[in-house]
N, CA, C and O atoms as a GROMACS GRO file, in nm:
protein
  436
    1ARG      N    1  -3.325 -11.728 -17.811
    1ARG     CA    2  -3.224 -11.822 -17.856
    1ARG      C    3  -3.090 -11.742 -17.876
    1ARG      O    4  -2.998 -11.822 -17.890
    2GLY      N    5  -3.059 -11.646 -17.880
    2GLY     CA    6  -2.925 -11.586 -17.914
    2GLY      C    7  -2.865 -11.577 -17.759
    2GLY      O    8  -2.742 -11.578 -17.755
    3ALA      N    9  -2.921 -11.570 -17.655
    3ALA     CA   10  -2.912 -11.579 -17.521
    3ALA      C   11  -2.862 -11.707 -17.500
    3ALA      O   12  -2.758 -11.729 -17.438
    4GLU      N   13  -2.945 -11.803 -17.557
    4GLU     CA   14  -2.900 -11.937 -17.521
    4GLU      C   15  -2.797 -11.993 -17.586
    4GLU      O   16  -2.739 -12.093 -17.542
    5LEU      N   17  -2.764 -11.934 -17.698
    5LEU     CA   18  -2.632 -11.995 -17.771
    5LEU      C   19  -2.503 -11.910 -17.709
    5LEU      O   20  -2.391 -11.959 -17.716
    6GLU      N   21  -2.525 -11.781 -17.649
    6GLU     CA   22  -2.407 -11.697 -17.579
    6GLU      C   23  -2.371 -11.789 -17.449
    6GLU      O   24  -2.266 -11.847 -17.425
    7ALA      N   25  -2.484 -11.786 -17.377
    7ALA     CA   26  -2.469 -11.916 -17.262
    7ALA      C   27  -2.390 -12.001 -17.269
    7ALA      O   28  -2.285 -12.012 -17.204
    8GLU      N   29  -2.456 -12.108 -17.395
    8GLU     CA   30  -2.356 -12.206 -17.404
    8GLU      C   31  -2.230 -12.183 -17.446
    8GLU      O   32  -2.139 -12.258 -17.409
    9ARG      N   33  -2.204 -12.063 -17.541
    9ARG     CA   34  -2.060 -12.061 -17.559
    9ARG      C   35  -1.976 -12.023 -17.440
    9ARG      O   36  -1.863 -12.070 -17.432
   10ARG      N   37  -2.026 -11.932 -17.338
   10ARG     CA   38  -1.965 -11.910 -17.222
   10ARG      C   39  -1.920 -12.048 -17.132
   10ARG      O   40  -1.811 -12.070 -17.080
   11ARG      N   41  -2.022 -12.120 -17.133
   11ARG     CA   42  -2.000 -12.265 -17.057
   11ARG      C   43  -1.891 -12.361 -17.136
   11ARG      O   44  -1.817 -12.437 -17.074
   12LEU      N   45  -1.891 -12.351 -17.244
   12LEU     CA   46  -1.794 -12.424 -17.312
   12LEU      C   47  -1.676 -12.353 -17.311
   12LEU      O   48  -1.580 -12.430 -17.301
   13GLU      N   49  -1.638 -12.208 -17.317
   13GLU     CA   50  -1.508 -12.175 -17.291
   13GLU      C   51  -1.472 -12.220 -17.143
   13GLU      O   52  -1.361 -12.264 -17.115
   14ALA      N   53  -1.558 -12.209 -17.065
   14ALA     CA   54  -1.520 -12.219 -16.899
   14ALA      C   55  -1.476 -12.363 -16.910
   14ALA      O   56  -1.372 -12.388 -16.848
   15GLU      N   57  -1.523 -12.446 -16.963
   15GLU     CA   58  -1.488 -12.607 -16.976
   15GLU      C   59  -1.354 -12.628 -17.050
   15GLU      O   60  -1.279 -12.724 -17.035
   16CYS      N   61  -1.338 -12.531 -17.123
   16CYS     CA   62  -1.197 -12.562 -17.197
   16CYS      C   63  -1.096 -12.495 -17.107
   16CYS      O   64  -0.984 -12.545 -17.096
   17ARG      N   65  -1.133 -12.368 -17.030
   17ARG     CA   66  -1.044 -12.332 -16.957
   17ARG      C   67  -0.986 -12.404 -16.827
   17ARG      O   68  -0.869 -12.394 -16.787
   18GLU      N   69  -1.099 -12.488 -16.760
   18GLU     CA   70  -1.110 -12.562 -16.671
   18GLU      C   71  -1.005 -12.710 -16.731
   18GLU      O   72  -0.908 -12.757 -16.672
   19GLU      N   73  -1.044 -12.742 -16.818
   19GLU     CA   74  -0.952 -12.829 -16.884
   19GLU      C   75  -0.832 -12.830 -16.894
   19GLU      O   76  -0.764 -12.926 -16.854
   20ALA      N   77  -0.776 -12.710 -16.956
   20ALA     CA   78  -0.648 -12.641 -16.962
   20ALA      C   79  -0.564 -12.653 -16.838
   20ALA      O   80  -0.456 -12.706 -16.815
   21GLU      N   81  -0.645 -12.591 -16.772
   21GLU     CA   82  -0.597 -12.575 -16.621
   21GLU      C   83  -0.562 -12.705 -16.551
   21GLU      O   84  -0.469 -12.712 -16.471
   22ARG      N   85  -0.644 -12.812 -16.585
   22ARG     CA   86  -0.640 -12.953 -16.516
   22ARG      C   87  -0.505 -13.015 -16.577
   22ARG      O   88  -0.416 -13.063 -16.507
   23ARG      N   89  -0.504 -13.007 -16.705
   23ARG     CA   90  -0.428 -13.081 -16.793
   23ARG      C   91  -0.249 -12.998 -16.740
   23ARG      O   92  -0.148 -13.068 -16.724
   24ARG      N   93  -0.251 -12.859 -16.725
   24ARG     CA   94  -0.140 -12.799 -16.670
   24ARG      C   95  -0.086 -12.819 -16.525
   24ARG      O   96   0.033 -12.818 -16.492
   25LEU      N   97  -0.210 -12.841 -16.430
   25LEU     CA   98  -0.149 -12.869 -16.315
   25LEU      C   99  -0.122 -13.063 -16.324
   25LEU      O  100  -0.027 -13.107 -16.259
   26GLU      N  101  -0.175 -13.124 -16.375
   26GLU     CA  102  -0.127 -13.244 -16.407
   26GLU      C  103  -0.006 -13.239 -16.441
   26GLU      O  104   0.078 -13.264 -16.355
   27ALA      N  105   0.031 -13.208 -16.560
   27ALA     CA  106   0.200 -13.167 -16.612
   27ALA      C  107   0.277 -13.146 -16.504
   27ALA      O  108   0.382 -13.207 -16.481
   28GLU      N  109   0.231 -13.061 -16.438
   28GLU     CA  110   0.327 -13.012 -16.330
   28GLU      C  111   0.347 -13.112 -16.230
   28GLU      O  112   0.462 -13.151 -16.212
   29ARG      N  113   0.253 -13.160 -16.162
   29ARG     CA  114   0.273 -13.272 -16.065
   29ARG      C  115   0.334 -13.397 -16.134
   29ARG      O  116   0.405 -13.464 -16.059
   30GLN      N  117   0.318 -13.448 -16.273
   30GLN     CA  118   0.387 -13.553 -16.322
   30GLN      C  119   0.578 -13.502 -16.333
   30GLN      O  120   0.675 -13.577 -16.347
   31GLU      N  121   0.576 -13.372 -16.322
   31GLU     CA  122   0.715 -13.331 -16.360
   31GLU      C  123   0.750 -13.316 -16.209
   31GLU      O  124   0.868 -13.346 -16.188
   32ALA      N  125   0.704 -13.291 -16.135
   32ALA     CA  126   0.741 -13.274 -15.991
   32ALA      C  127   0.787 -13.434 -15.953
   32ALA      O  128   0.891 -13.462 -15.894
   33VAL      N  129   0.708 -13.509 -15.991
   33VAL     CA  130   0.731 -13.672 -15.952
   33VAL      C  131   0.833 -13.689 -15.993
   33VAL      O  132   0.929 -13.717 -15.921
   34ALA      N  133   0.841 -13.675 -16.148
   34ALA     CA  134   0.996 -13.746 -16.216
   34ALA      C  135   1.111 -13.702 -16.194
   34ALA      O  136   1.214 -13.768 -16.203
   35ALA      N  137   1.101 -13.562 -16.157
   35ALA     CA  138   1.216 -13.513 -16.112
   35ALA      C  139   1.285 -13.493 -15.974
   35ALA      O  140   1.282 -13.389 -15.908
   36PRO      N  141   1.334 -13.583 -15.946
   36PRO     CA  142   1.389 -13.562 -15.794
   36PRO      C  143   1.442 -13.401 -15.749
   36PRO      O  144   1.493 -13.324 -15.830
   37PRO      N  145   1.421 -13.374 -15.625
   37PRO     CA  146   1.494 -13.234 -15.575
   37PRO      C  147   1.638 -13.251 -15.569
   37PRO      O  148   1.687 -13.360 -15.539
   38PRO      N  149   1.721 -13.128 -15.601
   38PRO     CA  150   1.839 -13.147 -15.627
   38PRO      C  151   1.867 -13.194 -15.518
   38PRO      O  152   1.774 -13.218 -15.441
   39PRO      N  153   2.016 -13.225 -15.475
   39PRO     CA  154   2.057 -13.232 -15.357
   39PRO      C  155   2.103 -13.137 -15.278
   39PRO      O  156   2.153 -13.048 -15.346
   40PRO      N  157   2.112 -13.110 -15.126
   40PRO     CA  158   2.141 -12.999 -15.046
   40PRO      C  159   2.311 -12.993 -15.100
   40PRO      O  160   2.377 -13.086 -15.146
   41PRO      N  161   2.352 -12.848 -15.075
   41PRO     CA  162   2.455 -12.817 -15.136
   41PRO      C  163   2.592 -12.901 -15.038
   41PRO      O  164   2.701 -12.931 -15.088
   42ALA      N  165   2.552 -12.928 -14.883
   42ALA     CA  166   2.686 -13.028 -14.820
   42ALA      C  167   2.675 -13.176 -14.915
   42ALA      O  168   2.772 -13.244 -14.947
   43GLU      N  169   2.558 -13.200 -14.943
   43GLU     CA  170   2.565 -13.325 -15.006
   43GLU      C  171   2.624 -13.351 -15.159
   43GLU      O  172   2.637 -13.460 -15.216
   44LEU      N  173   2.648 -13.247 -15.197
   44LEU     CA  174   2.678 -13.210 -15.349
   44LEU      C  175   2.841 -13.193 -15.334
   44LEU      O  176   2.930 -13.239 -15.404
   45ALA      N  177   2.848 -13.112 -15.221
   45ALA     CA  178   3.028 -13.131 -15.224
   45ALA      C  179   3.035 -13.288 -15.159
   45ALA      O  180   3.131 -13.359 -15.190
   46GLU      N  181   2.967 -13.322 -15.101
   46GLU     CA  182   3.059 -13.441 -15.080
   46GLU      C  183   3.068 -13.529 -15.196
   46GLU      O  184   3.165 -13.599 -15.226
   47LEU      N  185   2.959 -13.520 -15.256
   47LEU     CA  186   2.979 -13.616 -15.381
   47LEU      C  187   3.077 -13.589 -15.471
   47LEU      O  188   3.142 -13.682 -15.518
   48ARG      N  189   3.103 -13.451 -15.510
   48ARG     CA  190   3.198 -13.399 -15.540
   48ARG      C  191   3.343 -13.454 -15.525
   48ARG      O  192   3.422 -13.475 -15.617
   49ALA      N  193   3.367 -13.477 -15.375
   49ALA     CA  194   3.470 -13.521 -15.334
   49ALA      C  195   3.503 -13.665 -15.359
   49ALA      O  196   3.611 -13.711 -15.396
   50LEU      N  197   3.395 -13.725 -15.334
   50LEU     CA  198   3.388 -13.887 -15.350
   50LEU      C  199   3.437 -13.896 -15.521
   50LEU      O  200   3.534 -13.959 -15.562
   51ASN      N  201   3.357 -13.827 -15.592
   51ASN     CA  202   3.379 -13.839 -15.721
   51ASN      C  203   3.552 -13.808 -15.782
   51ASN      O  204   3.590 -13.849 -15.892
   52ALA      N  205   3.618 -13.751 -15.712
   52ALA     CA  206   3.768 -13.650 -15.730
   52ALA      C  207   3.824 -13.796 -15.658
   52ALA      O  208   3.925 -13.841 -15.713
   53GLN      N  209   3.778 -13.863 -15.560
   53GLN     CA  210   3.894 -13.997 -15.520
   53GLN      C  211   3.863 -14.088 -15.606
   53GLN      O  212   3.956 -14.161 -15.640
   54LEU      N  213   3.748 -14.110 -15.656
   54LEU     CA  214   3.710 -14.214 -15.752
   54LEU      C  215   3.792 -14.227 -15.882
   54LEU      O  216   3.841 -14.329 -15.929
   55VAL      N  217   3.799 -14.073 -15.938
   55VAL     CA  218   3.894 -14.038 -16.051
   55VAL      C  219   4.067 -14.062 -16.025
   55VAL      O  220   4.150 -14.121 -16.095
   56GLU      N  221   4.078 -13.992 -15.899
   56GLU     CA  222   4.224 -14.023 -15.868
   56GLU      C  223   4.235 -14.207 -15.847
   56GLU      O  224   4.319 -14.262 -15.918
   57ARG      N  225   4.169 -14.276 -15.773
   57ARG     CA  226   4.179 -14.406 -15.762
   57ARG      C  227   4.185 -14.462 -15.907
   57ARG      O  228   4.292 -14.516 -15.936
   58LEU      N  229   4.093 -14.458 -15.998
   58LEU     CA  230   4.120 -14.519 -16.134
   58LEU      C  231   4.228 -14.444 -16.200
   58LEU      O  232   4.284 -14.513 -16.285
   59SER      N  233   4.262 -14.357 -16.193
   59SER     CA  234   4.379 -14.310 -16.273
   59SER      C  235   4.516 -14.382 -16.193
   59SER      O  236   4.615 -14.394 -16.265
   60GLY      N  237   4.526 -14.416 -16.089
   60GLY     CA  238   4.625 -14.483 -16.016
   60GLY      C  239   4.619 -14.601 -16.075
   60GLY      O  240   4.724 -14.647 -16.119
   61GLU      N  241   4.494 -14.679 -16.090
   61GLU     CA  242   4.485 -14.821 -16.125
   61GLU      C  243   4.509 -14.823 -16.281
   61GLU      O  244   4.492 -14.936 -16.326
   62ARG      N  245   4.534 -14.756 -16.348
   62ARG     CA  246   4.492 -14.742 -16.485
   62ARG      C  247   4.659 -14.713 -16.495
   62ARG      O  248   4.711 -14.787 -16.579
   63ALA      N  249   4.725 -14.650 -16.448
   63ALA     CA  250   4.871 -14.628 -16.436
   63ALA      C  251   4.966 -14.775 -16.393
   63ALA      O  252   5.071 -14.806 -16.449
   64GLY      N  253   4.890 -14.864 -16.265
   64GLY     CA  254   4.941 -14.985 -16.243
   64GLY      C  255   4.926 -15.086 -16.376
   64GLY      O  256   5.015 -15.164 -16.412
   65ARG      N  257   4.799 -15.070 -16.443
   65ARG     CA  258   4.794 -15.152 -16.527
   65ARG      C  259   4.861 -15.146 -16.642
   65ARG      O  260   4.888 -15.243 -16.712
   66THR      N  261   4.894 -15.015 -16.666
   66THR     CA  262   4.981 -15.006 -16.784
   66THR      C  263   5.146 -15.044 -16.763
   66THR      O  264   5.222 -15.062 -16.858
   67GLN      N  265   5.187 -15.053 -16.614
   67GLN     CA  266   5.293 -15.084 -16.593
   67GLN      C  267   5.338 -15.240 -16.583
   67GLN      O  268   5.440 -15.307 -16.598
   68THR      N  269   5.189 -15.261 -16.545
   68THR     CA  270   5.199 -15.438 -16.552
   68THR      C  271   5.208 -15.486 -16.691
   68THR      O  272   5.286 -15.577 -16.719
   69ARG      N  273   5.134 -15.430 -16.781
   69ARG     CA  274   5.118 -15.480 -16.926
   69ARG      C  275   5.227 -15.454 -16.980
   69ARG      O  276   5.248 -15.513 -17.086
   70GLN      N  277   5.337 -15.356 -16.926
   70GLN     CA  278   5.492 -15.327 -16.982
   70GLN      C  279   5.564 -15.428 -16.915
   70GLN      O  280   5.668 -15.464 -16.970
   71SER      N  281   5.532 -15.483 -16.808
   71SER     CA  282   5.631 -15.590 -16.733
   71SER      C  283   5.586 -15.710 -16.828
   71SER      O  284   5.673 -15.759 -16.900
   72LEU      N  285   5.501 -15.743 -16.832
   72LEU     CA  286   5.452 -15.871 -16.862
   72LEU      C  287   5.524 -15.863 -17.027
   72LEU      O  288   5.599 -15.952 -17.067
   73GLU      N  289   5.491 -15.764 -17.098
   73GLU     CA  290   5.542 -15.779 -17.244
   73GLU      C  291   5.727 -15.779 -17.236
   73GLU      O  292   5.788 -15.825 -17.333
   74ALA      N  293   5.791 -15.736 -17.138
   74ALA     CA  294   5.917 -15.741 -17.111
   74ALA      C  295   5.951 -15.897 -17.104
   74ALA      O  296   6.028 -15.954 -17.181
   75ALA      N  297   5.881 -15.959 -16.998
   75ALA     CA  298   5.900 -16.070 -16.944
   75ALA      C  299   5.852 -16.181 -17.057
   75ALA      O  300   5.916 -16.286 -17.060
   76SER      N  301   5.761 -16.165 -17.135
   76SER     CA  302   5.762 -16.252 -17.258
   76SER      C  303   5.853 -16.239 -17.367
   76SER      O  304   5.872 -16.336 -17.440
   77GLN      N  305   5.928 -16.100 -17.392
   77GLN     CA  306   6.048 -16.091 -17.474
   77GLN      C  307   6.155 -16.186 -17.418
   77GLN      O  308   6.218 -16.270 -17.482
   78GLU      N  309   6.164 -16.158 -17.292
   78GLU     CA  310   6.269 -16.203 -17.231
   78GLU      C  311   6.251 -16.375 -17.214
   78GLU      O  312   6.359 -16.431 -17.202
   79ASN      N  313   6.156 -16.446 -17.212
   79ASN     CA  314   6.098 -16.554 -17.206
   79ASN      C  315   6.121 -16.591 -17.364
   79ASN      O  316   6.185 -16.695 -17.378
   80GLU      N  317   6.084 -16.533 -17.476
   80GLU     CA  318   6.125 -16.594 -17.624
   80GLU      C  319   6.268 -16.590 -17.611
   80GLU      O  320   6.326 -16.697 -17.626
   81VAL      N  321   6.336 -16.486 -17.586
   81VAL     CA  322   6.468 -16.485 -17.605
   81VAL      C  323   6.546 -16.630 -17.540
   81VAL      O  324   6.630 -16.700 -17.597
   82LEU      N  325   6.489 -16.645 -17.405
   82LEU     CA  326   6.564 -16.748 -17.328
   82LEU      C  327   6.520 -16.881 -17.414
   82LEU      O  328   6.606 -16.962 -17.448
   83SER      N  329   6.401 -16.898 -17.442
   83SER     CA  330   6.369 -17.018 -17.517
   83SER      C  331   6.444 -17.033 -17.638
   83SER      O  332   6.480 -17.147 -17.665
   84SER      N  333   6.476 -16.930 -17.723
   84SER     CA  334   6.573 -16.952 -17.851
   84SER      C  335   6.702 -16.995 -17.805
   84SER      O  336   6.762 -17.079 -17.872
   85ARG      N  337   6.748 -16.953 -17.710
   85ARG     CA  338   6.864 -16.988 -17.649
   85ARG      C  339   6.891 -17.113 -17.615
   85ARG      O  340   6.991 -17.175 -17.651
   86ILE      N  341   6.760 -17.174 -17.512
   86ILE     CA  342   6.766 -17.336 -17.490
   86ILE      C  343   6.784 -17.393 -17.593
   86ILE      O  344   6.883 -17.465 -17.602
   87GLY      N  345   6.700 -17.379 -17.698
   87GLY     CA  346   6.681 -17.450 -17.815
   87GLY      C  347   6.823 -17.427 -17.879
   87GLY      O  348   6.867 -17.537 -17.913
   88ARG      N  349   6.891 -17.350 -17.901
   88ARG     CA  350   7.021 -17.328 -17.952
   88ARG      C  351   7.112 -17.432 -17.846
   88ARG      O  352   7.157 -17.534 -17.896
   89LEU      N  353   7.134 -17.410 -17.723
   89LEU     CA  354   7.210 -17.487 -17.639
   89LEU      C  355   7.143 -17.655 -17.666
   89LEU      O  356   7.217 -17.749 -17.636
   90SER      N  357   7.054 -17.675 -17.701
   90SER     CA  358   7.019 -17.813 -17.721
   90SER      C  359   7.072 -17.879 -17.798
   90SER      O  360   7.146 -17.977 -17.784
   91GLU      N  361   7.019 -17.801 -17.927
   91GLU     CA  362   7.099 -17.830 -18.059
   91GLU      C  363   7.272 -17.854 -18.030
   91GLU      O  364   7.320 -17.962 -18.065
   92GLN      N  365   7.343 -17.771 -17.978
   92GLN     CA  366   7.494 -17.774 -17.968
   92GLN      C  367   7.518 -17.908 -17.882
   92GLN      O  368   7.604 -17.988 -17.919
   93LEU      N  369   7.438 -17.930 -17.762
   93LEU     CA  370   7.483 -18.024 -17.693
   93LEU      C  371   7.461 -18.173 -17.756
   93LEU      O  372   7.537 -18.268 -17.740
   94PHE      N  373   7.309 -18.174 -17.849
   94PHE     CA  374   7.325 -18.300 -17.906
   94PHE      C  375   7.432 -18.319 -18.013
   94PHE      O  376   7.470 -18.432 -18.042
   95GLU      N  377   7.479 -18.217 -18.068
   95GLU     CA  378   7.625 -18.246 -18.172
   95GLU      C  379   7.748 -18.262 -18.088
   95GLU      O  380   7.845 -18.324 -18.131
   96LEU      N  381   7.743 -18.198 -17.949
   96LEU     CA  382   7.864 -18.243 -17.873
   96LEU      C  383   7.859 -18.369 -17.827
   96LEU      O  384   7.966 -18.430 -17.826
   97ALA      N  385   7.757 -18.427 -17.787
   97ALA     CA  386   7.717 -18.542 -17.752
   97ALA      C  387   7.740 -18.648 -17.886
   97ALA      O  388   7.822 -18.738 -17.878
   98SER      N  389   7.686 -18.634 -17.968
   98SER     CA  390   7.728 -18.710 -18.103
   98SER      C  391   7.916 -18.742 -18.120
   98SER      O  392   7.979 -18.848 -18.126
   99ALA      N  393   7.954 -18.608 -18.125
   99ALA     CA  394   8.104 -18.607 -18.120
   99ALA      C  395   8.141 -18.669 -17.993
   99ALA      O  396   8.263 -18.659 -18.005
  100ASN      N  397   8.128 -18.712 -17.906
  100ASN     CA  398   8.153 -18.752 -17.779
  100ASN      C  399   8.143 -18.913 -17.795
  100ASN      O  400   8.225 -18.994 -17.753
  101ASP      N  401   8.058 -18.932 -17.846
  101ASP     CA  402   8.018 -19.077 -17.893
  101ASP      C  403   8.114 -19.106 -17.979
  101ASP      O  404   8.191 -19.199 -17.954
  102GLU      N  405   8.126 -19.028 -18.098
  102GLU     CA  406   8.224 -19.110 -18.221
  102GLU      C  407   8.383 -19.106 -18.146
  102GLU      O  408   8.465 -19.198 -18.147
  103LEU      N  409   8.394 -19.006 -18.098
  103LEU     CA  410   8.522 -19.022 -18.004
  103LEU      C  411   8.567 -19.140 -17.919
  103LEU      O  412   8.669 -19.208 -17.917
  104GLN      N  413   8.434 -19.141 -17.838
  104GLN     CA  414   8.458 -19.278 -17.767
  104GLN      C  415   8.476 -19.410 -17.824
  104GLN      O  416   8.542 -19.502 -17.776
  105GLU      N  417   8.402 -19.407 -17.941
  105GLU     CA  418   8.401 -19.538 -18.039
  105GLU      C  419   8.533 -19.562 -18.073
  105GLU      O  420   8.585 -19.672 -18.052
  106ARG      N  421   8.599 -19.457 -18.130
  106ARG     CA  422   8.736 -19.443 -18.193
  106ARG      C  423   8.825 -19.510 -18.092
  106ARG      O  424   8.890 -19.612 -18.115
  107LEU      N  425   8.822 -19.453 -17.993
  107LEU     CA  426   8.887 -19.480 -17.867
  107LEU      C  427   8.915 -19.638 -17.830
  107LEU      O  428   9.016 -19.709 -17.822
  108VAL      N  429   8.756 -19.658 -17.809
  108VAL     CA  430   8.747 -19.830 -17.770
  108VAL      C  431   8.829 -19.919 -17.899
  108VAL      O  432   8.909 -20.012 -17.891
  109ALA      N  433   8.776 -19.851 -18.009
  109ALA     CA  434   8.823 -19.939 -18.172
  109ALA      C  435   9.014 -19.925 -18.158
  109ALA      O  436   9.086 -19.971 -18.247
   0.00000   0.00000   0.00000
């Protein structure tokens, strides 16, 4: 009976080791599938160069956008000033036209 129990214990230990090895191999396989291999050095250098170009281009576009926004703000302020001047000139024109009408009425009378 003791020999049978010892044999059963060894068989169960062997099964446990086999199962642990199977799980380890499966985990390694899944990890290999999940993680793509690193790109070759030449491709990595090319990607870095493209990334640098992209950063430079985006920096230039950002500067251009800032300049455009500043120009737009300046044009908007100038538009407000000109609109205000047009309003004042319109009032002056109305006053002058009214004064002119009064003078013409006096002249006719």
